C-alpha positions in Angstrom: -3.6 9.7 -7.1 0.0 10.4 -6.3 2.5 9.1 -8.6 6.5 9.2 -7.2 9.5 8.4 -9.1 12.7 7.1 -6.8 16.0 6.6 -8.0 18.3 3.7 -6.7 19.7 5.8 -3.2 15.8 5.9 -2.8 15.9 9.7 -3.5 12.7 11.2 -5.0 13.1 12.3 -8.7 9.5 13.1 -9.7 6.3 13.9 -8.0 3.0 14.3 -9.7 -0.6 14.9 -8.3 -3.5 14.0 -10.6 -7.0 12.9 -10.8 -8.0 9.7 -10.5 -9.6 8.3 -14.1 -12.8 6.5 -14.5 -11.4 3.9 -16.7 -8.8 2.2 -14.6 -6.2 3.6 -17.2 -3.2 5.8 -16.6 -1.3 7.7 -19.7 1.0 9.9 -18.8 4.6 10.9 -19.1 7.6 11.4 -16.7 10.5 13.7 -17.4 13.7 12.5 -15.2 17.1 12.6 -15.4 19.5 10.0 -14.1 23.7 10.6 -13.9 23.8 7.0 -15.5 23.4 5.3 -18.8 20.8 3.5 -16.7 19.6 3.1 -12.9 17.3 1.0 -11.1 14.3 2.8 -9.8 10.7 2.2 -8.2 7.8 4.0 -9.3 5.0 4.5 -6.7 1.4 4.7 -7.0 -1.1 6.1 -4.1 -4.3 7.3 -3.1 -5.7 9.0 -0.2 -8.8 8.8 1.2 -11.6 11.8 1.8 -10.2 12.5 5.4 -6.3 12.4 4.1 -5.5 9.0 5.3 -3.2 6.9 2.8 -5.4 4.5 1.3 -3.4 2.8 -1.0 -0.1 2.2 -2.4 1.9 -0.1 -4.8 5.2 -0.1 -5.8 7.4 -1.1 -9.4 10.7 -1.4 -9.6 11.7 0.1 -13.1 14.9 0.0 -15.1 15.7 4.0 -16.0 17.1 5.3 -19.0 18.8 8.4 -19.9 17.8 8.4 -23.6 15.0 6.9 -25.6 11.4 6.5 -24.8 9.9 3.6 -22.8 7.0 2.1 -21.9 6.1 0.8 -18.7 4.3 -2.7 -19.1 3.4 -4.7 -15.5 4.9 -8.0 -16.0 2.6 -9.3 -12.9 -1.1 -7.7 -12.9 -1.8 -9.5 -9.5 -1.9 -7.5 -6.6 1.5 -7.4 -4.7 -1.5 -7.1 -1.2 -5.0 -8.1 -0.8 -7.0 -7.6 2.2 -9.2 -11.1 2.4 -10.9 -9.7 6.1 -12.6 -7.7 7.4 -14.9 -6.8 4.4 -15.1 -3.0 3.6 -18.0 -1.1 5.3 -18.4 -4.5 7.6 -19.9 -3.7 11.3 -18.0 -4.8 13.9 -18.6 -5.3 17.6 -16.5 -6.6 20.6 -13.1 -5.3 20.8 -12.0 -8.3 18.8 -10.7 -7.6 14.8 -9.5 -10.6 12.7 -7.3 -9.3 9.8 -5.8 -11.7 7.0 -4.9 -11.2 3.6 -1.9 -12.1 0.9 1.2 -11.0 -0.2 3.2 -11.4 -3.2 7.0 -11.2 -2.6 9.1 -9.3 -2.1 8.2 -10.2 1.2 8.7 -8.0 4.8 7.5 -7.5 7.7 3.4 -6.2 7.7 2.4 -3.6 9.9 -1.4 -3.2 10.0 -2.9 -0.4 11.4 -6.5 0.5 13.0 -6.6 4.5 12.7 -9.8 6.7 13.3 -10.9 9.7 10.6 -9.1 12.0 12.6 -5.9 10.3 11.4 -5.2 8.5 15.5 -3.9 5.1 15.9 -6.1 3.2 18.1 -4.0 0.2 17.8 -1.3 -1.3 15.9 0.3 -5.1 14.8 3.6 -6.3 13.1 3.0 -10.0 11.1 5.4 -11.8 9.0 3.5 -13.6 6.2 3.9 -17.3 6.3 5.0 -18.7 2.6 7.8 -20.9 0.9 10.3 -19.3 -1.2 9.1 -16.9 -3.9 5.1 -18.1 -3.3 2.1 -15.9 -2.3 2.1 -15.8 1.4 -0.9 -15.4 3.9 -1.1 -13.3 7.1 -3.8 -13.2 9.9 -3.7 -11.7 13.2 -6.3 -10.4 15.6 -6.6 -6.5 16.7 -7.4 -6.0 20.0 -9.5 -2.5 20.2 -11.0 -0.1 22.9 -14.0 2.6 22.0 -16.5 4.4 24.1 -18.3 5.4 20.9 -19.3 3.3 17.8 -17.2 5.2 14.8 -15.5 4.4 11.2 -11.9 3.1 11.3 -9.8 2.5 8.7 -7.9 -1.1 9.1 -4.3 -0.7 6.9 -2.1 -2.8 6.5 1.3 -1.5 5.1 4.1 -4.0 3.3 7.8 -2.6 4.3 11.4 -4.4 2.8 14.1 -3.0 3.6 12.0 0.2 5.4 11.0 1.1 2.3 6.8 0.9 1.9 6.0 -1.1 -1.0 1.8 -1.3 -0.6 -0.6 -0.5 1.2 -4.2 -1.7 1.5 -6.9 -0.6 3.7 -10.7 -0.6 4.0 -13.3 1.0 6.3 -15.0 -0.7 8.7 -17.7 0.0 11.5 -16.2 -0.7 15.1 -18.8 -0.6 18.2 -17.5 -1.2 21.7 
């Protein structure tokens, strides 16, 4: 797991690499400095798969203080980005891959990619969520792909707001020509 802390100007203030715990709990101390008494920042947690591909990423805004001890308590435990389809380890064929899911605010364009174990992007599509102001949005698209041989492929969805990646979700599926 990678833990990163960014300042309000998107400068990297801290990066830690950790082994993931089975408990699902994360307790760690982050030491940083800010030039003013406080600064808005962004805490980013991410995971890579066994092939070095970004598998999952989530971000939250935080208020960074120059002194004192602070605790981070998420105000909303719902996932920012969720994949409904396809499901992990699904076998698909026919050159068409439907992708759908849910996204919570803040909204931005979603980039959906099919990526091989070697990191080659087979295809991608930019999708904008359907939503009403301040509510959970939905997204869906169909990715066309062409393969010579069947292979495992990562379906990755990236949520970007203002050029910054806020969330990533992915699943691996078996694609046949």
